[in-house]
C-alpha positions as CSV (number, residue, x, y, z in Angstrom):
1,M,-243.6,156.1,-116.5
2,R,-244.8,158.2,-113.6
3,A,-243.1,161.3,-115.1
4,F,-244.7,160.6,-118.5
5,L,-248.2,160.3,-116.9
6,S,-247.7,163.6,-115.0
7,I,-246.8,165.3,-118.2
8,V,-249.9,163.9,-120.0
9,L,-252.2,165.0,-117.1
10,L,-250.7,168.5,-117.2
11,L,-251.1,168.7,-121.0
12,L,-254.7,167.6,-120.7
13,A,-255.4,170.2,-118.0
14,C,-253.7,172.9,-120.0
15,A,-255.8,172.0,-123.0
16,S,-259.0,172.2,-120.9
17,V,-257.9,175.7,-119.6
18,A,-257.0,176.9,-123.1
19,Q,-260.5,175.8,-124.3
20,A,-262.1,177.7,-121.5
21,G,-260.4,181.0,-122.4
22,S,-259.0,183.3,-119.7
23,L,-259.1,182.4,-116.0
24,R,-260.5,184.9,-113.5
25,I,-258.4,185.1,-110.4
26,A,-259.6,186.6,-107.0
27,L,-256.9,188.0,-104.8
28,G,-257.8,188.8,-101.2
29,V,-257.0,192.4,-100.3
30,Q,-255.3,193.4,-97.0
31,N,-256.7,197.0,-97.0
32,N,-260.2,198.0,-97.9
33,L,-260.5,200.0,-101.2
34,S,-262.9,202.9,-101.5
35,P,-264.3,202.9,-105.1
36,A,-264.5,206.0,-107.2
37,P,-268.0,207.1,-108.4
38,G,-269.2,204.7,-111.0
39,Q,-266.5,202.1,-110.4
40,S,-267.0,198.6,-108.8
41,A,-266.0,198.3,-105.2
42,R,-262.6,197.1,-104.2
43,G,-261.4,196.6,-107.8
44,G,-258.3,198.8,-107.6
45,A,-254.7,197.8,-107.3
46,Q,-253.0,196.4,-104.2
47,S,-249.3,196.0,-103.9
48,G,-246.5,194.7,-101.6
49,G,-246.1,191.9,-99.1
50,L,-248.5,189.0,-99.2
51,I,-250.5,190.5,-102.0
52,A,-247.4,190.7,-104.3
53,F,-246.4,187.2,-103.2
54,N,-249.8,185.8,-104.2
55,E,-249.7,187.7,-107.5
56,D,-246.4,186.2,-108.3
57,L,-247.7,182.7,-107.5
58,A,-250.8,183.2,-109.6
59,R,-248.8,184.6,-112.5
60,E,-246.4,181.6,-112.5
61,I,-249.2,179.1,-112.2
62,C,-251.0,180.7,-115.1
63,R,-247.9,180.6,-117.2
64,R,-247.3,177.0,-116.5
65,I,-250.8,175.9,-117.4
66,N,-250.8,178.1,-120.5
67,A,-253.7,180.3,-119.3
68,R,-254.4,184.0,-119.8
69,C,-255.4,185.2,-116.4
70,V,-257.4,188.3,-115.3
71,T,-256.9,189.4,-111.7
72,R,-259.4,191.1,-109.4
73,H,-258.8,192.3,-105.9
74,V,-261.7,191.5,-103.6
75,L,-262.5,191.2,-99.9
76,F,-261.8,187.9,-98.1
77,G,-265.5,187.1,-97.6
78,E,-266.2,187.5,-101.3
79,I,-263.8,184.9,-102.7
80,L,-265.4,181.6,-101.8
81,P,-268.9,182.7,-102.8
82,G,-267.4,184.1,-106.0
83,I,-265.7,180.7,-106.8
84,E,-268.8,178.8,-105.9
85,G,-271.0,181.2,-108.0
86,G,-268.8,181.0,-111.1
87,K,-267.4,184.6,-110.9
88,F,-263.8,183.3,-110.4
89,E,-261.8,180.2,-111.3
90,L,-258.9,180.6,-108.8
91,G,-259.1,182.2,-105.3
92,F,-256.0,183.3,-103.4
93,G,-257.2,184.2,-99.9
94,N,-254.6,182.2,-97.9
95,Y,-257.3,179.6,-97.1
96,L,-257.0,176.9,-94.6
97,R,-258.9,173.8,-95.8
98,T,-261.9,173.0,-93.6
99,P,-264.9,170.7,-94.0
100,E,-267.2,173.7,-94.1
101,R,-265.3,175.3,-97.0
102,E,-265.0,172.0,-98.9
103,K,-268.8,172.1,-99.2
104,Q,-268.4,175.3,-101.3
105,V,-265.2,174.8,-103.3
106,A,-262.3,172.5,-104.1
107,F,-258.7,173.2,-102.9
108,S,-255.3,172.8,-104.5
109,D,-252.4,171.0,-103.0
110,P,-250.8,172.9,-100.1
111,L,-248.8,176.0,-100.7
112,W,-247.4,176.7,-97.2
113,R,-248.2,176.2,-93.5
114,S,-250.0,178.9,-91.5
115,S,-250.4,179.7,-87.8
116,S,-252.2,182.5,-85.9
117,R,-250.8,185.2,-83.6
118,L,-252.0,187.9,-81.3
119,L,-250.9,191.4,-82.2
120,A,-250.8,194.4,-79.9
121,A,-249.1,197.6,-79.1
122,P,-246.1,197.1,-76.7
123,A,-247.8,199.2,-74.0
124,T,-250.9,197.0,-74.1
125,T,-248.8,193.8,-73.8
126,Q,-247.1,195.3,-70.8
127,R,-250.4,196.3,-69.2
128,F,-251.9,192.8,-69.6
129,T,-248.6,191.2,-68.4
130,R,-248.9,193.2,-65.2
131,R,-252.6,192.2,-64.8
132,L,-252.0,188.5,-65.6
133,G,-248.5,188.1,-64.0
134,R,-247.3,186.6,-67.3
135,E,-247.1,187.4,-71.0
136,P,-250.7,187.4,-72.4
137,D,-251.8,184.7,-74.7
138,L,-255.2,183.8,-76.1
139,A,-256.0,181.2,-73.5
140,S,-255.3,183.6,-70.6
141,L,-257.1,186.7,-71.9
142,R,-260.2,187.8,-69.9
143,G,-262.2,191.0,-70.5
144,A,-260.1,192.0,-73.5
145,R,-261.3,193.6,-76.8
146,L,-260.1,191.7,-79.9
147,G,-260.2,192.6,-83.5
148,V,-260.4,190.1,-86.3
149,V,-261.2,189.8,-90.0
150,A,-264.8,188.7,-90.5
151,E,-265.6,185.1,-91.7
152,T,-262.1,183.8,-91.1
153,Q,-261.1,180.8,-88.9
154,Q,-259.8,183.3,-86.4
155,H,-263.2,185.0,-86.2
156,R,-265.0,181.6,-85.8
157,Y,-262.7,180.6,-83.0
158,L,-263.0,183.9,-81.1
159,Q,-266.8,183.6,-81.4
160,S,-266.5,180.1,-79.7
161,I,-264.6,181.4,-76.7
162,A,-265.9,185.0,-76.3
163,Q,-268.6,184.4,-73.8
164,A,-266.6,182.1,-71.5
165,Q,-263.6,184.5,-71.5
166,E,-265.7,187.7,-71.5
167,L,-264.1,188.9,-74.7
168,T,-265.5,191.6,-76.9
169,V,-264.9,190.7,-80.6
170,L,-264.9,193.4,-83.2
171,T,-264.8,192.4,-86.9
172,A,-263.4,194.2,-89.9
173,P,-263.5,193.4,-93.6
174,T,-259.7,193.2,-94.1
175,I,-256.6,192.9,-92.0
176,G,-255.8,196.5,-92.7
177,D,-259.1,197.6,-91.3
178,A,-258.6,195.4,-88.2
179,L,-255.1,196.9,-87.8
180,T,-256.8,200.4,-87.9
181,L,-259.0,199.3,-84.9
182,L,-255.8,198.4,-83.1
183,R,-254.0,201.6,-84.1
184,E,-257.0,203.7,-82.9
185,G,-257.2,201.9,-79.5
186,K,-260.6,200.4,-80.2
187,V,-259.3,196.9,-79.5
188,D,-256.6,195.6,-77.3
189,F,-255.4,192.8,-79.5
190,C,-255.9,191.5,-83.0
191,L,-255.8,187.8,-83.9
192,F,-254.3,187.3,-87.4
193,P,-252.7,184.7,-89.6
194,M,-249.1,185.2,-88.8
195,L,-247.8,185.6,-92.4
196,S,-250.6,188.2,-93.1
197,A,-249.7,190.1,-90.0
198,Y,-246.0,190.0,-90.8
199,A,-246.6,191.4,-94.3
200,M,-248.7,194.3,-92.9
201,L,-246.2,195.2,-90.2
202,N,-243.6,196.0,-92.9
203,S,-245.6,199.2,-93.6
204,E,-245.9,200.2,-89.9
205,P,-243.5,202.3,-87.9
206,A,-240.8,200.2,-86.2
207,G,-242.0,199.1,-82.7
208,A,-245.6,200.2,-83.2
209,F,-246.9,196.6,-82.7
210,E,-245.6,193.3,-81.5
211,F,-246.7,189.7,-81.4
212,A,-248.0,188.4,-78.1
213,G,-248.1,184.8,-77.0
214,R,-247.0,181.7,-79.0
215,P,-248.0,180.8,-82.6
216,L,-251.4,179.0,-82.5
217,T,-252.2,176.1,-84.8
218,E,-254.9,174.1,-82.8
219,S,-258.6,174.5,-83.1
220,G,-258.5,175.5,-86.8
221,L,-256.0,178.4,-86.2
222,G,-253.3,176.9,-88.3
223,G,-252.6,174.3,-91.0
224,T,-251.9,174.2,-94.7
225,V,-252.8,177.0,-97.0
226,H,-254.5,176.3,-100.4
227,I,-255.8,177.9,-103.5
228,A,-259.6,177.7,-103.9
229,L,-261.0,176.3,-107.1
230,P,-264.5,175.3,-108.5
231,K,-265.6,171.8,-107.4
232,T,-266.8,171.1,-110.9
233,D,-263.4,171.6,-112.7
234,G,-261.2,168.6,-111.9
235,A,-259.0,169.2,-114.9
236,L,-258.1,172.7,-113.8
237,R,-257.4,171.5,-110.2
238,E,-255.1,168.8,-111.6
239,G,-253.3,171.4,-113.8
240,V,-252.8,173.7,-110.9
241,N,-251.5,170.9,-108.7
242,Q,-249.1,169.8,-111.4
243,A,-247.9,173.4,-111.7
244,I,-247.3,173.7,-108.0
245,A,-245.4,170.5,-107.9
246,A,-243.2,171.6,-110.9
247,M,-242.5,175.0,-109.2
248,R,-241.3,173.2,-106.1
249,A,-239.2,170.7,-108.0
250,D,-237.3,173.3,-110.1
251,G,-236.9,175.8,-107.3
252,T,-239.2,178.5,-108.7
253,Y,-241.5,178.4,-105.7
254,H,-238.7,178.9,-103.2
255,R,-237.3,181.8,-105.3
256,I,-240.7,183.5,-105.2
257,V,-240.8,183.0,-101.4
258,R,-237.3,184.5,-101.0
259,R,-238.3,187.5,-103.1
260,H,-240.9,188.5,-100.6
261,F,-240.0,186.9,-97.2
262,P,-236.7,186.4,-95.3
263,F,-237.8,183.0,-94.1
264,S,-239.1,179.7,-95.3
265,L,-242.9,179.0,-95.4
266,D,-242.5,175.2,-95.2
């Protein structure tokens, strides 16, 4: 009986989606895109790593709810306002679910679990290790310069501790831009979601950067990751959740993970 009800709910959600026409999907970029003259900003293609993983997830979800989806690559800070303002129906920004964000949008069931890590050049880690007498971590840093993506949970947390720990916080619109600050020596460390950082490091020379300190999950720096959806469309949210559950049950979700990462995300 429960299986029958699940099928009915999924069919109802699919019917609602079909009536609404195509779904507009916002995918968060990892590198800022410079628009050509006359083109909209950051509308070009992104590829590889976490972007490709999210694209595959979005494509499979759209297939399962029988929706025609149109994808747009935008900055992290544009996704939630875009969902709230009716520009997009689904937002893949690797979002942690927070009370503040729930005032703007609804969230799907969890996709995976996230944590945050410090990233630095090996020489910087060694320099701070000598200064501190131990491997640096976020709690022990004093007088350091940190890069972070604007409007993220990592940014909010650094703002809350910056004065007490004498930290200088520099923001960037994307993780790629923040990594450029690190590469150019404008910051000592970056604080990133671990999976996002791992995906970006695949395109860097071996040994250029390394993680410092332990994975962080407290104070909003970790938790479950979700798709953002409009608060007003319960049928769409139910359809997406049913699709996620079905992908996990038949092994499709895990096959997509293995296509992009050599480890489990659960």
